[in-house]
N, C-alpha and C positions, 0 to 999 in steps of 0.2 A: 288668490294666497300663495307663500312663499315656498321655497323647495322644502325648507323644515318641515313644514306642517303637511306636505304631501308625501314624506318619506316612510311615515309610520302608520302600522297596523297594528291594532290592539285586538289581542284576542284573550280566550277565557285561560286563567292558568291552569286547568285541569286537563287542557289538552296536551300539556306539555310534561314529560318523564323529567326524575332528578337527573339522568344521565343527561339530557339535552341541556338541562338548565347548571349544571355541574360549574361549565367554566366561567359564566357569569357571575354567579355566587363565590367561587373562589378568587375572583378578580375583586370582590367586594370585600373579602375577609383581607386580604391585603391592604385595602383601605382603611380600615379599621387598625391594623397595625403600626401603618406610618401615620394617621390622625390622632388617635387616641391609647395608642400604645398598646392595645387589645389583642390577643391571641383570640380568633373567632371562630377560628377552624371546629372546634366542639359544635359550638351553635353551628354552624355552616352544615356539618353533619346530621345534626338531629333536625334541621329543616328540611334536610333532605328525603329524610325519612317521612316527615308530614307529607310533603309535595307527591311522593309516589304513591300516598295513600288517596291523593285527588280528593281532600275533602276541604282545603284551605279555600277561601273566596278570595279572588284576585284575579289580576291580567298581566300578560306579557306584550311588550313592546317589541315589533318586528322591525327592522331596516333593512328595506331592500331583501327582506326573508330570512335576515340575519337577526338572532335573540339579541337585543339591547337592552332591554329593562323588564323589571318586574314589579311588583307590589302585591302584597297580601295583607289578612288581616283574621284575627281569630273571634269569635263569639264567645263571651264570656255572660251567661244569662241576658239581660235586658241590654247589654252594651257592647260594643265592638271595638278591639284594638286593634289600632293599624302596626303589624309587626316589621313592615319595612316598605321601602320605595326607593328603588336604585335603579341608576342605568349606568352603562359606560361614560367613563370619564375624557375620550379621545377630544371629542368635539364638545365644549362647553355647551354653547347654544342648543345644541341636538341633545344633550345629556338634559338639561334643564327643560328641554320644551318634552324630552319624552316622561319624565318624572312628573311634571305637573299633569300632562296628557292620562298618563296612570293614573294618578290621584282624582280626580274629575271622573273619571270612569268607576272608580270605587267609590268614593262617595255618593254617586248616582245608586250606585248597587246597593250599599248601607243604608242609605236612609229612606230606601223603598223595600226593606228588609221588615217583614212584620215583626213586632216585639221590640227591635231595635231602637231606642230612644237616646242613646248616648254614646259617642264615638271617641277615643282618647289616642294620641299620637305622640310620641316623641322621638324625633329620626334625629340620634346624634352626630350623624356625619355631616348636615346639613348647616352652616351657617344661620344663625337665627338672621330673620329675614330673607333669607334665600326663598323660600317657599311659600311665604306668606298669601300671597296673591290666590290660590286656590282654596287655601282654608277658608279666608276672609269673604271670599265670595260666596263660601259654602255656609256661613254664619257660624263660623268656628273662632272660642276666644283664646286668643294667645298670651302664654307666660313664658318668659324669658327665662331660660335656666345657663347655671354655668359649669362646665367642667374645668373642677378644679385639681390641681398636681401640687405635690408636695416631695422634693428631691429629699434622698438619705444620704448621709447622715443628717437627721435634722435635730433642730435646738429644743429638744424636749425638756431642759431645765426652764424655758419660758415659764411652763404652768406647772408649777412643782408645790401648790397648793397642797396642804393637810386634807385627807378625805375624813369626812366626820365620822368619829368612832362608833355611831349605830350602824355604818355600813360597811361592805366587803367586796372587793373587786375578785370575781371567780370566773376561771376559762366556762365558755359557753359549754351546754350539757343539751341531749336531746329532751332531757328532762324537763327543760324550762320553756318546751314548744308551747304549750297554752297559755302560761303566764306570759309570756314572750309578747302572742299575738294579742293578749288583753293590755298589756303595758303600749303597743304599737297604737292600738286603738285610742286609749286613755290620751297620748301623747298627742298625736294629730288633729283630737277634736275642736274645731275651730280655725284650723291651720289652712295655709294657704296650698299646701301640698295635698290635703284632701280635696281641693276644687279640682287639683291636676290628675289623681287617681282616688276614684271615690272606693278603691278598695279599704283605706282607713276610715271609712266613715260607717263600719260596721265591724262587728266582733268577727263573723264568719268571714268577709272581705281580708279583714288583717291576716287572720287563721291561711286564707288561700295565697294571700302578697308574700308570707313567709315560707308558704311550702315551693313557691315558686322560686325564692333566691336560693335555698336550701337544695331542691333535688334538681332544677334544670339548670344548663348552663348559660342562660341566657346573659346573665351579669357574671359570669366567670363561675368556676369550680368553688364550692363554698369551701372556706377554711375555718374548720373548727378552732384550731390549733390558733389562730388569730383573732377569735372572736369571744368578746367577753360580756359578763352581766354586772350589773350593781346591783347589791341584795343586802335588803335589811337584815340585821342578824336576829332582832329581835322577832319580827313578824315573819320572816322568809320571802315577804313579797320584794319583787322586782322592780326597782326605782330606776334602773338604766341600761340601756342595752347598746352594745358597739357590734355590728356582724361585718367582716369582711370576706370578700373571695380572691382568690389567684386569679388574675385575666393576662398574664403573660410571664416570661422569665424574670424573676425579679419585681412583678408589678404587682401590688395589691390594690383592690378596690374597695372603699367602706361601702356596703350597700344598704345598710341602716344605722344611724346613729341617734338616739332618741332618749328622752328623758321623762320621767313623770309628771304629769302638771304640777303636781303637789310639791315636787322637789325642783323643778325649775328654779332659775335665777341664783343658783348656788354655785357656781361653776364647776358642775358635774361633769358636764359635757366635754369640757377641756382636760377634765381628771382623768376621764376616761379614753378621750385621744391621745393623751399624754403616755398613758400605760400601754396602750396598743405599738404606739410607735416607739417606744423605749425598748418594748418585746421583739418587733423588727430589727432594731438596729445593730442586734448581735446577729443575724440571718446575711445572706447575700441579697435583701431586698434593696434595690435601686431606688423605687418611687410609689407612693402612695396616691391615689388618685379618687374623686368623690364628685358627684353632681348636687346640686344644693338650687334652690329657687332664688334667681336674682332680688325677688321683693323680700326675702327672709333676710333683712340686712344683720340682725344680732349673729346668726350663721355665717353669713359671709365674712363679716367683720371678724368673727373668730378666727375661721381659718383663715383669712390674710394675715392676722396679728401672728399666727402659729408659724407661718411660712408658705402656705399655698398659695398659687398664684392661677388666675385663669388661662386653662391652655386654649380654650375652645367655650364660645357662646353659641346656645343652641335654644330651640325653641318649643316647648309643650303646647299642644293643642287640644281645647276640649270641644266638642258638639253636645249641647244638651238640649235636647226637644222640649224638654220641660218647660228651660226657662224662657223658651220661647215663645209659648203660647198662654 
């Protein structure tokens, strides 16, 4: 056994206080800013509050008695979502070994938890393929995803098509909450992203998804003034949606862009994107980011034509016990 494998001690996350874990999480927040332009400090503070409640399942890696890495998950009904797994980056070999070891402990815990038949994970800080080994060993399916960026000002005239007369673009309002959740559920029926995030598979799940991106800072601070809906004038039904959050100074992140299935194929996604970008052009915005599944070629091609470039490629991982039996 080499020296790397003998250095680490793995302990239950609930044995540690937020104060003890703060330096590690603050170092990780810097990595988020450097890698993805995200100011992750609000999410860090929220996580520290949860850590002090001692309710999150997870583990801490110690290197010669010093906190070196951590991981945790969140239970959501029948599934668990791996919230994070991260280790100090000073020694690349030790960091990878620490993270892989933490994940293996977490998989063992989650797969043995009664009632949990699904595990989802999207560890954005890791390159695609960097952590495949423990996931594939545990039976996870791998879905490569892209983190894309558009620097501003952008060529919004590229998509300047006319909006159908029966549709209108309106600012986001909380009044659209229920209709927006129904739209998200409809738009992702049969979509590859519904295989990655099963919240899309039900109306209740879509409501929870919407609640999370509006109320919690994990995907930035929701920006109502940068979010828009496409509405049918005659029926009042929503046919499209673009939601955005602020993730850094001058950096916006599109958390959701979808079109109702009955209206897909009419360039309405491009129309919404053009509208949102043109409104940001007159502000101090520097860039817009988003994530998209690599297999969703129509969306990837749209963003690429628009001027988005791939800043980072990462993996979504899904363990579904029902599909293995």
